[in-house]
C-alpha positions in Angstrom: 3.8 -82.8 283.6 5.3 -84.8 286.4 8.8 -86.2 286.6 10.7 -88.4 289.0 14.1 -87.8 290.5 16.1 -90.8 291.5 19.0 -90.6 294.0 21.6 -93.1 295.0 21.8 -94.1 298.6 24.9 -91.9 299.0 23.1 -88.9 297.5 20.1 -89.5 299.8 22.4 -89.5 302.8 24.2 -86.3 301.7 20.9 -84.5 300.9 19.6 -85.6 304.3 22.7 -84.3 306.0 22.4 -80.9 304.2 18.7 -80.6 305.1 19.4 -81.4 308.7 22.2 -78.9 308.8 20.0 -76.1 307.3 17.2 -76.8 309.7 19.5 -77.0 312.8 21.1 -73.7 311.9 17.7 -72.1 311.4 16.4 -73.4 314.7 19.5 -72.2 316.5 19.2 -68.7 314.9 15.5 -68.5 315.9 16.4 -69.5 319.5 19.0 -66.8 319.5 16.8 -64.1 317.9 14.0 -65.0 320.4 16.4 -64.7 323.3 15.8 -68.3 324.4 19.5 -68.9 325.2 20.0 -65.7 327.1 20.0 -65.7 330.9 19.2 -62.0 331.2 16.7 -59.9 329.2 16.3 -56.2 328.9 12.7 -54.8 329.6 11.6 -55.0 325.9 12.9 -58.6 325.6 11.2 -59.4 329.0 7.9 -58.1 327.7 8.2 -60.1 324.5 9.2 -63.2 326.5 6.1 -62.9 328.7 3.9 -61.9 325.8 2.7 -58.7 327.5 2.8 -55.0 326.7 5.1 -52.6 328.4 2.1 -51.1 330.4 0.9 -54.6 331.5 4.4 -55.4 332.6 4.6 -52.2 334.6 1.2 -52.9 336.3 1.6 -56.6 337.2 5.3 -57.2 337.6 6.2 -54.5 340.1 8.0 -56.9 342.5 10.3 -58.4 339.8 13.9 -57.7 340.7 16.3 -55.9 338.2 20.0 -56.5 338.0 22.6 -54.0 336.9 24.9 -55.6 334.3 27.5 -53.1 333.0 25.1 -50.2 333.6 22.1 -51.9 331.9 19.1 -52.9 334.0 18.1 -56.5 333.1 15.8 -59.2 334.4 16.9 -62.8 335.1 14.9 -65.3 333.0 15.0 -67.7 336.0 13.6 -65.1 338.3 10.9 -64.1 335.7 9.8 -67.8 335.5 9.8 -68.1 339.3 7.8 -64.8 339.6 5.2 -66.0 337.1 4.8 -69.5 338.6 4.5 -68.2 342.2 1.7 -65.8 341.3 
């Protein structure tokens, strides 16, 4: 059994705005969860960002500089990208 829902132009516009808002929020959350908006990553996040295991990271990324941020050793995403592109 099929049925059809009819919306007024105003309802279409409101529904479109709500869908846009939900999608925008979901994308922003995904970017945050993935660390895409972060400038510095801890080692685990760096491995995830590069798509490599901890052991692979230790083997191939020896020259990558760490930074001490409030007692936490982190890696700069900019320097990670430069390191990868210059290899």
